[in-house]
N, C-alpha and C positions, 0 to 999 in steps of 0.2 A: 209504254206500249198499251194499247187499248185492249181490255179484257174481252174475250169472246163471249157471246151471249149464252152459249150452251155447248155441252159435250154430250151428244146423244140425248138421253132422257134427263141429263143433269143440267139444271138451269143455274148459271153463274150469277151470284149476287154481289160478290166483291173480290178483290185481290188480297190474299193473305201475305204474300211475299214472293221473293225471287232469289234464285241461287245460280250457281255456275251451270247447272244442267237444265234449268227450266224455271217455270213459274208455278206457284201454288195458289189455288182459288178456293173460295168458299162457295158452295153450290147447294142446291136443293134437289134431291131425288124426287121427281114429280110422280113417280109410281108408288114409292113407299112412304113419301111424305116426311123425309128426314134430311137433316143437314149432313153434308159430307165435305171432305177436302179433296180437291182434284189436283194432282201433281202432273205436270206436263213435261215432256222432253223437248227441249229447245231445238228448233230446226236450224239448219245452216251447215252442219258438218256433212262431209261427203266421204265416199270411199270407205277405207278401213276405219277411220275415226267414227263415221256414222254407224257402222256395224258394231263397233265397240260400245258406243253409248247405248244403242238399242239393246244389246245383250245385257248391259249393266241394268237397264231399266226393267227388263224382264226378270233378271236375277233378283232385284229388290222385291218385286211382287211375289216371286216364288218363295223367297226366304221368309217373308212375313207370313204368308199364307200357310206355310208349313208349321208355324209355331202355334197359332191360335191360343195365345197366352193372355190372360187378363191385364198384364202389365206391359204388353206390346201393342202398339197402334195396329188395328186390324185393317186388312185389305178386303174391299168388297167387290172390286171389278177391275179389269184391265182391258184396254183396247190398243194393242200394239200396232194395228193397221190404220188407226186414225191419223189425221194430219192436223195438229201434232199428236203423237201417241200420248195416252194419258192413263193414269193410275187413280182409282177411286178408293179413298181411305176413310177410316173413321174420323169424324170431326172431334178434336179434343179442345174443349172450350178455353182452358187456361193457357197462360203463357209458358215459355220454357224456363228452366232453372236459370239460364243465363240472364234473363230479364229479372227474375225474382231475386237473384243474388245481388242486384244493384241496391236492394232495400236493406241489406245486412244479413248477418248469420241467422241460422235456424236454431230453435230450441233442441236440446239433446234428444228428446223423445221423437221429434219430427225427423231428425237425421237418422235415428234408429229405424223408424218405419220406412223411410225412403230407401235406406240401404237394403233392407230385407226384400222389398218389392222388386227393386231393379236387379238385385243379386239373383232372385228367383227367375226373373225374365232371362238373364244371361245364362243361368244354369240350364233352362229349357233350350235356349239356342245352342249351347255347347253340346248338349245331349243329342241334338239333331245334326251335329257337325258344322254348325254355323258360327263363325267368328265375326262379331260386329265390326271391329277395327276402328271405330270412331266414337267411343263412349266419352261424352263431354256434356256440359250443362245445356248447350243449345239443342242437344238431341234427347233430352228428357223433358217431357211435357207434364204440366200440372193438370190432372184430370178432375181434381176435387180437393176438399180440405185435407184429406189424408190419403190421396191417391195420385200415383204418377205412372207414366207410360214411356217406355223406350221407343224412340222413333228413328227414322232415317237409316235404313239398311242398304243405302245406295252403294257403299263400298265394301259391303260384307263379303267375306269368303264363304262360299257354300260348297258342299261336297261335289266333286267332279267338275268344278268350274275350270274353264280354260283361260280365265281372265287374269288370274293372279300370276305375277312374275316374281319368282323367288329373289329375295334381296332388294325388292323395290319397296320404299316406304309408302304407306297409305295411312291417312288419318290426320289428326291435328297435333302438331308437335308439342304444344303445351301440356297435353294430357296423355301423351304416348309413353309407353314403357321404354326403359333404356335399350332393351334388345330390339325394339322396333326402330328406334332412332339410329342405333349403331349398325345393326345388321339387316334391317328391313324385315325382321321376323314378326309376323302377325299371328298371335296365338291366343288361346282362351285366357292364359295368364295375363296377357296384355290388356284384355277387356277388364279383368279384375283390377289391374293397376289403374285403369282409367276411372273405374267406379270409385276406387279408393281416393283418387285425386278429387273427384266431385264431392265426396263426403267430407274430405278435409276442408275444402272450400266452404261447404255448407255450414260446418260447425265453427270454423275459424274466421270466416268472412273474407278469406284471401287464399290464394294458391301461389307459392313462391315462383312458379315458372311463368306466370302470366306476362310479365314484362322482361323475361329473360332473353339474352342474346343466344345465338346458336350454341356457343360453348357453355352458357349458363344452364342450358336445358339438362345437362348431365351433372350439374352440381348437386351435392347432398341436400336432401330435403330436411328442413328442421323438424325435429319431433313435434308432434301436435301439442304436447303438454308444455313445450317451451314457448309456443305461440299463445296457447290458451291454458294457463296453469290450472284453472278450475274445471277443465273438461272431465266428465266422468271417466273412471278408469276403463270401463267396458268399451268405450269408444276409442 
């Protein structure tokens, strides 16, 4: 797909990626002179499906804007009436943890700092009644040498949302809590479980569920010290 030249005042310079809901572009805000990331909503859906996706898109923007937390990717602008609708977000220069994990485990001090920052971001979200529901390495971006940001609130549950269906699983199975997998319950505790899984992988270099079958997703997780005997006790 050919990238559009611009979205309003935002001039597209390259394509960053694509997902199930749309594309993400790198762009320049020609008014403020800064780089931004543009997330679009893919066209093609009609009727109820189109309305559902449109509301999900608006919900993501509202969820992030309500937080304004330093460890959450910021939202700058939203144009739901454009074709396609687009969301303007902070440009985070680094890759995601998913890409970084391919290089091996992190030092203990780095894992500790990572855990504190993302836990604080989740605490702010939970205090606002927002449940992320998809905490995983691909949704944590490296913003600097000792800085990380939580991204992609596209499937988040927000207060008074009409989009969540009780008992329906949402998220990524490998990092989902048992109650989410079995009963479709998306809770703040499930977000904490997801962060724990990310930190386990960060220090051990692996996560037991990555190659698990459906039944294996509920198998007991080996204690971290069985996998990494030298890991500091506080981790």
